[in-house]
C-alpha positions in Angstrom: 0.0 0.0 0.0 2.7 2.6 0.8 4.3 2.0 -2.6 0.9 2.8 -4.2 0.7 6.0 -2.3 4.3 6.9 -3.3 3.5 6.1 -7.0 0.4 8.3 -6.9 2.4 11.1 -5.4 5.1 10.7 -8.0 2.5 10.8 -10.8 0.9 13.9 -9.3 4.3 15.6 -9.0 5.2 14.6 -12.6 1.9 15.9 -14.0 2.4 19.2 -12.1 6.0 19.5 -13.5 4.7 18.9 -17.1 2.0 21.6 -16.5 4.7 24.0 -15.2 7.2 23.4 -18.0 7.7 26.2 -20.6 9.2 29.6 -21.0 10.0 31.8 -18.0 11.3 35.4 -17.8 13.8 35.3 -15.0 14.8 38.3 -12.9 16.8 39.2 -9.7 15.5 40.5 -6.4 18.6 40.8 -4.2 20.8 37.8 -4.8 17.8 35.5 -5.6 16.6 34.7 -9.1 12.9 34.3 -9.7 10.9 33.4 -12.8 7.4 34.2 -14.1 5.7 32.5 -17.1 6.3 34.6 -20.3 2.6 34.3 -21.2 1.8 36.5 -18.3 4.4 39.2 -19.2 3.1 42.0 -21.3 6.3 44.2 -21.4 9.5 45.1 -19.7 10.3 48.8 -19.2 12.9 51.0 -17.5 11.9 52.6 -14.2 9.5 55.4 -14.8 7.8 58.0 -12.6 5.4 56.3 -10.2 2.7 58.3 -8.5 2.3 57.3 -4.8 -1.2 56.5 -3.6 -1.8 57.5 0.0 -3.1 54.9 2.4 -1.8 51.9 0.5 0.6 49.2 1.8 4.3 50.0 1.6 4.9 47.4 -1.2 2.4 49.2 -3.5 4.7 51.8 -5.0 1.8 53.6 -6.6 0.5 53.9 -10.1 2.0 54.7 -13.5 0.7 55.7 -16.9 1.2 52.9 -19.5 0.2 54.4 -22.8 -2.9 56.2 -21.4 -3.9 53.4 -19.0 -3.2 53.7 -15.2 -1.8 50.5 -13.7 -0.7 49.7 -10.2 3.0 49.0 -9.5 4.2 46.8 -6.7 7.8 46.5 -5.4 8.5 42.8 -5.2 11.4 43.5 -2.9 9.1 45.0 -0.3 6.3 42.4 -0.9 8.8 39.6 -0.1 10.0 41.4 3.1 13.4 42.6 1.8 14.7 46.1 2.5 14.1 48.9 0.0 17.0 50.0 -2.1 17.6 52.9 -4.5 16.8 52.2 -8.1 19.8 51.5 -10.4 20.1 51.6 -14.2 19.2 47.9 -14.1 16.0 48.3 -12.1 13.0 47.9 -14.2 9.3 47.3 -14.2 7.8 44.1 -15.6 4.2 44.6 -16.6 2.2 41.4 -16.1 -1.4 40.4 -16.5 -3.0 38.9 -13.4 -6.5 37.5 -12.9 -8.7 40.2 -11.4 -12.2 39.7 -9.9 -14.1 40.9 -13.0 -11.4 40.8 -15.7 -7.7 40.6 -16.2 -5.6 43.4 -14.6 -2.3 44.8 -15.7 0.2 45.3 -12.9 3.8 46.5 -12.8 6.4 44.7 -10.7 9.6 46.5 -9.8 12.5 44.1 -9.9 16.3 44.7 -9.4 17.3 43.3 -12.8 15.9 41.2 -15.6 18.1 38.2 -16.4 16.9 36.1 -19.4 14.1 33.9 -20.8 14.6 30.2 -19.9 12.9 27.2 -21.5 12.3 24.8 -18.6 11.5 21.1 -19.0 9.5 19.0 -16.5 12.9 17.5 -15.3 14.1 21.1 -14.5 11.2 21.8 -12.0 10.6 20.4 -8.6 7.9 21.0 -6.1 8.3 23.7 -3.4 9.8 22.2 -0.3 7.7 22.1 2.8 8.8 24.9 5.1 6.1 24.2 7.7 2.7 25.7 8.2 4.0 29.1 9.3 5.6 29.9 6.0 3.2 30.8 3.1 4.4 29.4 -0.2 1.1 29.3 -2.2 2.6 31.9 -4.6 5.5 29.6 -5.6 4.9 27.3 -8.5 8.0 25.4 -8.0 11.8 25.4 -7.9 13.7 25.3 -11.2 17.2 24.0 -11.6 19.1 25.7 -14.4 22.8 26.4 -15.0 23.7 25.1 -11.5 21.4 27.6 -9.8 17.9 27.4 -8.3 15.2 29.8 -9.6 12.0 30.4 -7.7 9.1 30.2 -10.1 6.2 32.5 -9.2 2.5 32.0 -9.7 1.9 35.7 -10.5 -1.8 35.3 -9.8 -1.0 34.4 -6.2 1.8 36.8 -5.4 -1.0 39.2 -4.3 -3.9 37.7 -2.4 -7.4 38.1 -3.9 -8.2 40.7 -1.3 -5.1 42.7 -2.3 -6.0 42.5 -6.0 -9.6 43.6 -5.1 -8.1 46.6 -3.3 -5.9 47.5 -6.3 -9.0 47.3 -8.6 -10.8 49.7 -6.2 -7.9 52.1 -6.2 -8.0 52.2 -10.0 -11.7 52.9 -10.3 
């Protein structure tokens, strides 16, 4: 019986890895490398003027004008609990599309530096380790092994909770 359970877990893990395989845009936040599916990325741009919105969480840098459309911008460094740093010439905004309550929502993510686009196979991706119940990891799709390094793959729809996305939508209306 235990071997049957192990086989089912292996099949589930393999199916999940196949589902997660594909192209990822990788970027740095501090010394760590992260990846987000390229199908969610709409564009990459240099840092621009961001208008602060009073009364919002510290990780919400504010809003910016993207060709006539106002979009929220979050600082992933602050969202992940890292200290704020000054922007450099490599700091940029990755514009992604997330699932909003009523319709898709464009959102900017400030990152330290964009790295590259990687094509990951199922063999490159492992499940997120269990860090215990006190550590939230729902926003992590998995861990990728590439070029001798580990990259944290993000489920961009879960980086912000549904309540946070709802608040962002309210700010933009």
